[in-house]
C-alpha positions in Angstrom: 0.0 0.0 0.0 2.8 2.4 0.9 4.6 1.5 -2.3 1.6 2.5 -4.4 1.4 5.9 -2.6 5.1 6.5 -3.4 4.6 5.6 -7.1 1.6 7.9 -7.3 3.6 10.7 -5.7 6.5 10.1 -8.2 4.0 10.2 -11.1 2.6 13.5 -10.1 6.0 14.9 -9.5 7.1 13.7 -13.0 3.9 15.3 -14.6 4.7 18.5 -12.6 8.2 18.6 -14.1 6.9 18.0 -17.6 4.6 21.0 -17.2 7.7 23.2 -16.7 8.1 22.7 -13.0 6.1 25.9 -12.2 3.1 26.3 -10.0 0.2 28.3 -11.4 1.2 31.4 -9.5 4.8 31.1 -10.8 3.6 31.3 -14.4 2.7 35.0 -13.9 5.3 37.7 -14.0 4.1 39.1 -10.6 1.5 38.5 -8.0 -0.1 41.9 -8.9 -0.6 40.8 -12.5 -2.1 37.5 -11.2 -4.5 39.3 -8.9 -5.5 41.8 -11.6 -6.4 38.9 -13.9 -8.4 37.2 -11.2 -10.3 40.5 -10.5 -11.1 40.8 -14.2 -12.6 37.3 -14.2 -14.5 38.2 -11.1 -16.0 41.3 -12.7 -17.0 39.3 -15.8 -18.7 36.7 -13.6 -20.4 39.5 -11.6 -21.8 41.1 -14.8 -23.0 37.7 -16.0 -24.7 37.0 -12.7 -26.4 40.4 -12.6 -27.6 39.9 -16.1 -29.0 36.5 -15.1 -30.9 37.7 -12.0 -32.0 41.1 -13.4 -35.8 41.2 -13.7 -37.3 40.9 -17.1 -37.9 44.1 -19.0 -41.1 45.3 -20.5 -43.0 43.4 -23.2 -41.5 43.8 -26.7 -44.6 45.4 -28.2 -44.8 48.1 -25.5 -41.9 50.1 -26.8 -43.5 51.5 -30.0 -42.4 55.1 -29.7 -42.1 57.1 -33.0 -41.0 60.3 -31.1 -38.0 58.5 -29.6 -37.2 56.8 -32.9 -37.0 60.1 -34.8 -35.2 61.8 -31.9 -32.5 59.1 -31.8 -32.1 59.2 -35.6 -31.9 63.0 -35.5 -29.3 63.0 -32.9 -27.2 60.4 -34.8 -27.6 62.6 -38.0 -26.4 65.6 -36.1 -23.4 63.7 -34.7 -22.6 62.4 -38.2 -22.7 65.8 -39.7 -20.6 67.3 -36.9 -17.9 64.6 -37.3 -17.9 64.4 -41.1 -14.5 64.4 -42.7 -13.4 65.0 -46.3 -11.0 62.3 -47.5 -8.6 63.3 -50.2 -8.8 61.1 -53.2 -5.9 59.8 -55.2 -5.3 62.3 -58.1 -4.5 59.5 -60.5 -7.8 57.7 -59.9 -10.0 60.8 -59.7 -13.4 60.9 -58.0 -14.6 57.4 -57.0 -18.3 57.0 -57.2 -18.7 54.1 -54.8 -15.5 53.9 -52.9 -15.0 51.3 -50.2 -15.1 53.9 -47.4 -18.4 55.3 -48.7 -20.1 52.0 -49.0 -18.9 50.9 -45.5 -20.4 54.2 -44.1 -23.7 53.5 -45.8 -23.7 50.0 -44.6 -23.3 51.2 -41.0 -26.2 53.7 -41.4 -28.4 51.0 -42.8 -27.6 48.7 -39.9 -28.3 51.5 -37.4 -31.7 52.2 -39.0 -32.6 48.5 -39.1 -31.8 48.1 -35.4 -33.7 51.2 -34.5 -36.7 50.1 -36.7 -36.9 46.8 -34.8 -36.2 48.2 -31.3 -38.9 50.9 -31.5 -41.4 48.9 -33.6 -41.6 51.6 -36.3 -43.8 49.8 -38.7 -44.5 53.1 -40.5 -40.8 53.2 -41.7 -41.1 49.7 -43.1 -40.7 50.7 -46.8 -37.6 52.8 -46.1 -36.0 50.0 -44.1 -36.9 47.5 -46.8 -35.1 49.7 -49.4 -32.1 49.9 -47.1 -31.9 46.2 -46.7 -32.4 45.6 -50.5 -29.6 48.0 -51.3 -27.3 46.4 -48.8 -28.0 42.9 -50.1 -28.0 43.8 -53.8 
């Protein structure tokens, strides 16, 4: 019985040396870095726990609010106009009609409008959103 215990201890010591001979704490450059990583994991778990126990929100069909929909879209339009930048084009290529940057910008606006359409249940904007999605897919 005692010989079996010694063999088991030798096997775990051999496995420990194969792993580099370091304990879990020794693999970090400092204890401060190790504790910071543990705190980050704890915060992530806390946020997940709070999301799990948070009471359910209102029913999906109760958030139909055209005023808020248009207010949020107006605010985003104002922010977009305030942060608009002119990009210099390559003189050899001239003006590009549908440059990559322009189409990526349009794609972002279409995605924003699509999300706002669904979030605020704006059925009156269905035709515009349908055109956005068709232009995005086509």
